[in-house]
C-alpha positions as CSV (number, residue, x, y, z in Angstrom):
1,M,-45.7,36.2,-60.3
2,A,-48.3,38.5,-58.6
3,A,-46.8,41.7,-57.1
4,V,-46.9,41.6,-53.3
5,G,-48.8,44.2,-51.4
6,L,-50.6,45.9,-54.3
7,D,-54.0,45.2,-52.8
8,D,-52.9,46.1,-49.3
9,K,-52.7,49.5,-47.6
10,T,-49.0,49.1,-47.3
11,P,-47.2,49.3,-50.6
12,A,-44.8,46.5,-51.6
13,T,-41.1,47.1,-51.0
14,A,-38.4,46.3,-53.4
15,D,-37.4,43.1,-51.7
16,Q,-41.0,41.8,-51.8
17,L,-41.2,42.5,-55.5
18,I,-37.8,41.1,-56.4
19,A,-36.2,38.4,-54.3
20,G,-32.8,39.6,-53.1
21,K,-33.2,43.3,-53.6
22,D,-32.5,45.9,-50.9
23,H,-35.8,47.0,-49.2
24,R,-34.6,50.6,-49.3
25,L,-34.8,50.9,-53.1
26,L,-37.5,53.4,-54.2
27,V,-40.5,51.7,-56.0
28,H,-41.8,53.7,-58.9
29,T,-43.7,50.9,-60.7
30,P,-44.5,47.6,-58.9
31,S,-46.1,45.9,-61.8
32,P,-44.7,42.4,-62.5
33,S,-45.0,43.2,-66.2
34,G,-42.2,45.7,-65.9
35,F,-40.6,46.8,-62.6
36,E,-39.1,50.3,-62.0
37,L,-36.9,50.5,-58.9
38,E,-34.5,53.3,-58.1
39,T,-31.4,53.4,-55.9
40,P,-31.2,56.3,-53.4
41,L,-28.0,58.3,-53.7
42,E,-27.3,57.5,-50.1
43,L,-26.8,53.9,-51.1
44,L,-25.1,54.6,-54.5
45,R,-22.3,56.6,-52.9
46,E,-21.2,53.8,-50.5
47,E,-19.5,51.5,-53.1
48,K,-17.4,52.0,-56.2
49,I,-19.1,48.9,-57.8
50,T,-22.8,49.0,-57.2
51,P,-23.9,45.8,-55.4
52,L,-26.5,43.8,-57.2
53,D,-29.0,44.1,-54.4
54,R,-28.8,47.9,-54.7
55,L,-28.8,48.2,-58.5
56,F,-31.8,49.9,-60.0
57,V,-34.3,48.0,-62.2
58,R,-36.0,49.2,-65.3
59,N,-37.8,46.5,-67.3
60,N,-40.3,47.3,-70.0
61,Q,-41.4,43.7,-70.5
62,Q,-40.1,40.8,-68.5
63,P,-40.5,37.1,-68.4
64,E,-42.7,35.9,-65.5
65,W,-39.7,33.9,-64.1
66,S,-37.4,37.0,-63.9
67,A,-38.4,38.6,-60.6
68,T,-35.3,37.5,-58.8
69,L,-31.6,38.2,-58.3
70,E,-30.9,34.5,-58.8
71,P,-29.8,33.5,-62.3
72,P,-32.4,31.6,-64.4
73,K,-32.5,27.9,-63.8
74,P,-30.3,25.9,-66.2
75,V,-31.8,25.9,-69.7
76,S,-30.5,25.2,-73.2
77,W,-30.3,28.9,-74.2
78,K,-29.7,29.7,-77.9
79,L,-28.9,32.8,-79.8
80,E,-30.0,33.2,-83.4
81,I,-28.3,35.5,-85.8
82,G,-30.1,36.3,-89.0
83,G,-31.0,39.0,-91.5
84,L,-28.5,40.5,-94.0
85,L,-25.7,37.9,-93.8
86,E,-24.3,35.0,-95.8
87,F,-25.5,32.2,-93.6
88,P,-27.8,32.4,-90.5
89,R,-26.4,31.1,-87.3
90,T,-27.7,29.5,-84.1
91,I,-25.2,29.5,-81.2
92,T,-25.7,28.0,-77.7
93,L,-24.8,29.7,-74.5
94,E,-22.4,26.9,-73.8
95,E,-20.6,27.5,-77.0
96,L,-20.3,31.2,-76.2
97,K,-18.9,30.5,-72.7
98,S,-16.2,28.3,-74.1
99,L,-14.5,31.3,-75.8
100,P,-12.1,33.8,-74.4
101,Q,-13.9,36.3,-72.2
102,V,-13.5,40.0,-71.4
103,E,-14.9,42.2,-68.6
104,H,-16.0,45.9,-68.8
105,E,-16.6,48.2,-65.8
106,L,-19.2,50.6,-67.0
107,V,-22.0,53.0,-66.0
108,L,-25.4,51.4,-66.4
109,Q,-28.0,54.2,-66.7
110,C,-31.6,54.4,-67.7
111,S,-32.1,57.1,-70.3
112,G,-34.9,58.5,-68.1
113,N,-32.5,59.1,-65.2
114,G,-33.1,62.6,-63.9
115,R,-36.6,62.8,-65.5
116,S,-38.1,64.5,-62.4
117,L,-35.6,67.4,-63.0
118,F,-37.2,68.2,-66.4
119,A,-40.5,68.5,-64.6
120,A,-39.4,71.9,-63.2
121,A,-39.8,73.3,-66.7
122,A,-43.0,71.4,-67.7
123,P,-44.6,68.0,-66.9
124,V,-43.1,64.9,-68.5
125,K,-44.3,61.4,-69.0
126,G,-42.9,58.3,-67.2
127,A,-41.6,57.3,-63.8
128,P,-40.3,60.3,-61.8
129,W,-36.6,59.1,-61.7
130,R,-34.4,61.3,-59.6
131,S,-30.7,60.6,-59.9
132,G,-30.5,56.9,-58.9
133,A,-31.6,55.1,-62.1
134,M,-27.9,54.2,-62.6
135,G,-25.1,52.2,-61.2
136,N,-21.4,51.4,-61.8
137,V,-21.1,47.6,-62.6
138,R,-18.9,45.0,-64.2
139,F,-20.2,42.8,-67.1
140,R,-18.3,39.8,-68.3
141,G,-18.8,38.0,-71.6
142,I,-17.4,37.7,-75.1
143,P,-16.9,40.6,-77.6
144,L,-19.6,40.5,-80.3
145,K,-16.8,40.9,-82.9
146,S,-15.2,37.7,-81.6
147,V,-18.5,35.9,-82.0
148,F,-18.8,37.0,-85.6
149,E,-15.2,35.9,-86.3
150,K,-15.5,32.6,-84.5
151,F,-18.8,31.5,-86.1
152,D,-18.1,33.0,-89.5
153,V,-20.9,35.6,-89.4
154,R,-20.5,37.6,-92.6
155,P,-22.8,40.6,-92.9
156,H,-23.8,41.9,-96.3
157,S,-22.5,45.3,-97.2
158,A,-26.0,46.7,-96.9
159,A,-26.2,45.8,-93.2
160,K,-25.9,49.0,-91.2
161,F,-27.8,48.2,-88.0
162,L,-28.0,45.4,-85.5
163,T,-31.5,44.7,-84.1
164,A,-31.7,42.8,-80.8
165,E,-34.7,40.8,-79.4
166,G,-35.2,39.3,-76.0
167,D,-37.2,36.4,-74.6
168,E,-40.1,38.5,-73.2
169,S,-43.6,39.4,-74.4
170,P,-45.9,42.4,-74.0
171,A,-48.4,42.5,-71.2
172,K,-51.2,43.0,-73.7
173,P,-51.5,40.9,-76.9
174,E,-52.0,43.9,-79.1
175,A,-48.8,45.7,-77.8
176,A,-45.5,45.7,-79.6
177,D,-42.8,43.3,-78.5
178,F,-39.6,45.0,-77.3
179,E,-36.6,45.3,-79.5
180,H,-33.9,47.9,-80.3
181,S,-31.6,48.7,-83.3
182,L,-28.1,49.9,-82.8
183,P,-25.4,51.0,-85.4
184,L,-23.6,47.9,-86.5
185,A,-20.1,49.3,-86.8
186,E,-20.1,50.8,-83.3
187,V,-21.7,47.7,-81.7
188,L,-19.0,45.5,-83.3
189,S,-16.3,47.8,-81.9
190,R,-17.8,47.9,-78.3
191,A,-20.5,45.3,-77.5
192,I,-20.2,42.1,-75.6
193,L,-22.6,39.2,-75.1
194,A,-22.7,39.1,-71.3
195,W,-23.6,36.3,-68.9
196,E,-21.9,37.6,-65.7
197,L,-22.6,40.8,-63.6
198,N,-20.3,41.8,-60.8
199,G,-18.6,38.4,-60.9
200,K,-21.8,36.4,-60.6
201,P,-24.1,34.7,-63.1
202,L,-26.3,37.3,-64.7
203,P,-29.4,37.7,-62.5
204,A,-32.8,36.9,-64.1
205,V,-34.1,40.4,-63.3
206,H,-31.1,42.0,-65.0
207,G,-31.4,40.0,-68.2
208,G,-29.9,36.6,-67.4
209,P,-28.9,34.3,-68.8
210,L,-27.7,36.5,-71.8
211,R,-27.6,40.2,-72.4
212,L,-26.3,42.5,-75.2
213,V,-24.1,45.1,-73.5
214,T,-22.7,48.1,-75.4
215,P,-20.5,50.2,-73.1
216,G,-21.3,53.9,-73.2
217,Y,-24.9,53.4,-74.3
218,Y,-28.1,54.0,-72.3
219,G,-29.4,50.9,-70.5
220,T,-32.5,50.4,-72.7
221,M,-30.1,49.5,-75.5
222,H,-28.5,46.7,-73.4
223,V,-31.2,44.2,-74.5
224,K,-32.0,41.6,-71.8
225,W,-32.8,37.9,-72.2
226,L,-31.2,38.0,-75.6
227,T,-32.4,35.4,-78.1
228,R,-32.0,36.9,-81.5
229,L,-29.8,39.4,-83.5
230,R,-30.9,40.7,-86.9
231,L,-28.6,42.4,-89.3
232,E,-30.6,45.1,-91.2
233,A,-30.2,48.0,-93.6
234,Q,-32.4,50.4,-91.5
235,E,-33.5,50.9,-87.9
236,T,-36.4,48.7,-87.0
237,A,-39.8,50.2,-87.4
238,N,-40.8,48.7,-84.0
239,Y,-42.8,51.0,-81.8
240,H,-40.2,51.1,-79.0
241,Q,-37.5,52.2,-81.5
242,V,-39.6,54.8,-83.4
243,K,-42.0,56.2,-80.9
244,R,-40.1,55.7,-77.7
245,Y,-36.6,56.1,-76.4
246,R,-35.8,59.0,-78.7
247,T,-35.1,62.7,-78.2
248,P,-36.0,65.5,-80.7
249,R,-33.2,66.9,-82.9
250,E,-34.4,70.5,-82.5
251,P,-35.1,72.2,-79.1
252,L,-38.7,72.1,-77.9
253,E,-40.7,74.7,-75.9
254,P,-41.3,73.0,-72.6
255,G,-44.8,71.5,-72.6
256,A,-45.0,71.2,-76.4
257,Q,-46.3,68.1,-78.1
258,F,-44.1,66.1,-80.3
259,D,-44.7,63.3,-82.8
260,Y,-41.6,61.1,-82.8
261,G,-40.2,59.7,-86.1
262,L,-36.9,58.4,-87.6
263,D,-36.5,61.7,-89.5
264,N,-37.0,64.2,-86.6
265,S,-35.4,62.6,-83.6
266,D,-32.4,60.6,-82.4
267,P,-32.4,57.2,-80.6
268,N,-31.2,57.0,-77.0
269,W,-27.9,55.5,-77.9
270,R,-24.7,57.2,-76.5
271,M,-25.0,58.6,-73.0
272,R,-24.5,62.3,-72.5
273,I,-21.8,63.7,-70.3
274,K,-22.8,63.9,-66.7
275,S,-21.7,64.4,-63.1
276,V,-23.5,63.8,-59.8
277,I,-22.6,65.2,-56.4
278,F,-22.4,62.4,-53.7
279,S,-21.1,64.5,-50.9
280,P,-22.0,66.6,-49.0
281,F,-25.0,64.3,-48.9
282,A,-28.3,65.9,-49.8
283,D,-31.8,64.4,-49.6
284,D,-32.8,63.0,-53.0
285,K,-35.9,65.2,-53.1
286,T,-34.8,68.5,-51.7
287,R,-31.1,68.3,-52.6
288,I,-30.3,70.2,-49.4
289,A,-27.4,69.4,-47.1
290,K,-27.1,70.7,-43.6
291,L,-23.5,71.0,-42.2
292,R,-21.5,72.5,-39.4
293,K,-19.1,75.3,-40.3
294,G,-15.6,74.2,-41.4
295,S,-13.8,72.4,-44.1
296,I,-15.7,69.8,-46.2
297,V,-14.7,67.6,-49.0
298,A,-17.1,67.7,-51.9
299,S,-17.1,64.5,-54.0
300,G,-19.0,62.6,-56.6
301,V,-18.8,60.9,-59.9
302,A,-18.7,61.8,-63.6
303,W,-18.9,59.9,-66.9
304,N,-19.8,60.1,-70.6
305,D,-20.2,57.6,-73.4
306,G,-16.5,56.6,-73.4
307,T,-15.8,58.0,-76.9
308,S,-13.5,60.6,-75.2
309,L,-12.0,60.9,-71.7
310,I,-13.4,63.0,-68.9
311,D,-10.9,65.9,-68.9
312,A,-12.2,67.7,-65.7
313,V,-14.9,68.1,-63.2
314,E,-15.4,71.7,-62.2
315,L,-17.2,73.1,-59.2
316,S,-18.8,76.5,-58.7
317,L,-20.2,78.3,-55.6
318,D,-21.3,81.5,-57.5
319,N,-23.8,80.2,-60.0
320,G,-21.1,79.5,-62.7
321,K,-19.2,82.8,-62.6
322,S,-16.1,81.0,-61.5
323,W,-15.0,77.4,-61.4
324,R,-12.5,75.2,-59.5
325,R,-11.2,71.9,-60.8
326,A,-11.7,68.9,-58.7
327,E,-9.2,66.1,-58.3
328,L,-10.0,63.1,-60.5
329,D,-9.5,59.4,-59.6
330,R,-9.2,57.8,-63.0
331,A,-11.0,54.6,-63.9
332,G,-11.8,52.7,-67.1
333,R,-13.2,54.9,-69.9
334,Y,-16.8,53.6,-69.5
335,A,-16.8,53.7,-65.7
336,W,-17.5,56.3,-63.1
337,Q,-14.7,58.8,-62.6
338,H,-14.6,59.7,-58.9
339,W,-13.7,63.3,-58.1
340,Q,-13.2,65.4,-54.9
341,L,-12.4,68.9,-53.8
342,A,-11.8,70.4,-50.4
343,L,-14.0,73.5,-49.6
344,D,-14.2,76.0,-46.8
345,L,-17.7,77.4,-46.3
346,A,-18.8,80.2,-44.1
347,D,-22.2,80.3,-42.3
348,G,-25.2,80.6,-44.5
349,K,-26.6,79.1,-47.6
350,H,-24.4,78.0,-50.6
351,T,-25.3,76.4,-53.9
352,L,-22.7,73.9,-55.1
353,I,-22.7,73.2,-58.8
354,S,-20.8,70.5,-60.6
355,R,-20.2,70.0,-64.3
356,A,-18.0,67.5,-66.2
357,V,-15.9,68.4,-69.3
358,D,-14.4,65.8,-71.7
359,T,-11.5,66.0,-74.1
360,L,-13.8,66.8,-77.0
361,G,-15.1,69.9,-75.2
362,N,-18.5,68.5,-74.3
363,T,-19.9,69.7,-71.0
364,Q,-23.1,70.0,-69.0
365,P,-25.4,73.0,-69.5
366,L,-26.1,75.1,-66.4
367,D,-29.8,74.8,-67.3
368,G,-30.6,71.2,-68.1
369,G,-34.1,72.2,-69.0
370,I,-32.9,73.4,-72.4
371,D,-33.1,69.8,-73.5
372,W,-36.7,69.3,-72.3
373,N,-38.6,66.6,-74.1
374,P,-42.1,65.1,-73.4
375,A,-40.6,61.7,-72.3
376,G,-37.9,63.3,-70.1
377,Y,-35.0,61.5,-71.7
378,G,-31.3,62.4,-71.5
379,W,-31.1,64.8,-68.6
380,H,-27.5,65.9,-68.2
381,G,-27.8,69.4,-66.6
382,A,-25.1,70.5,-64.2
383,D,-25.8,69.0,-60.7
384,R,-26.7,71.1,-57.8
385,V,-26.7,70.8,-54.0
386,V,-27.8,73.5,-51.6
387,I,-25.6,73.5,-48.5
388,E,-26.8,75.2,-45.3
389,V,-23.9,75.9,-43.0
390,E,-24.4,76.6,-39.3
391,S,-21.7,77.3,-36.6
């Protein structure tokens, strides 16, 4: 499919690039070889479950038939399981769908979400995501553990990682195909093979007909158009696993160069703890809200990787000198936890800061720039909104 509007003076909108998407999504990359579309916070805050037409899109490589919210046309889809196991397996999608299913509500988030905030410390590479490369969704499918049990998949003792491949190919013949490795034990305890999203057949643009979904992990690890799983002793040496989608183990000076490798960096697996302010509403770029004097209700969402529970969301109006706890509206451990707190603000300018804290003591740094990295991955600094109050 050729991207619409690329040769015109007027840039293509999201609905022109992907049939069924909301035209208000921000277009960062319009290339049909890999779309990057962001959801403005104004749209994200309206629904507890992010509608499919508003859900962000980040595809590294994608099949030419995938630029639509419709599911793929009926095909005989098969999943191969090989590598370090007793007997290789080939399983059809129809066989998977015949088994008992589960549904997970979870945060789906690009590991580059918030990348533009790192740029305050030093330039970073990649699409300038603000805060909307995320959504709260429901995936339905079958637990991977159940698949292994039902089809007698017996990994060798040396198997420590699961490498997932999808049905897509690089835009350039010399480029690496896309795949990711995940820790086998944790994937077996969490992951599902999903074919539904928000109660509908999995859209082609979001990985349909079959996607590996591991709740609590960054979106890049939820491999789309899933066709093969490999049981392996080590992480794959694939370019996208070794040189991309990793963060340095030691802090870097902003602007420094870094040569990624398996021995000096960590893959973008579990999501870092995070909170985002939805109200008072602030423009995505400026993060400034203009209000009349009086009582307001600050609100937003918080989440982590689901390993522990969100214990609290704290708000500050004095740059972190003092904090007040917001009221939490509990949801599933992998989902957004909504929070709110009533505030009385006098005339003038106020900076509202939010940070989440989980039961293991993890929290958000006041200065998210301390985790600066050249690719701008894993932003989880305390969120800020400047509130200008007038009588």
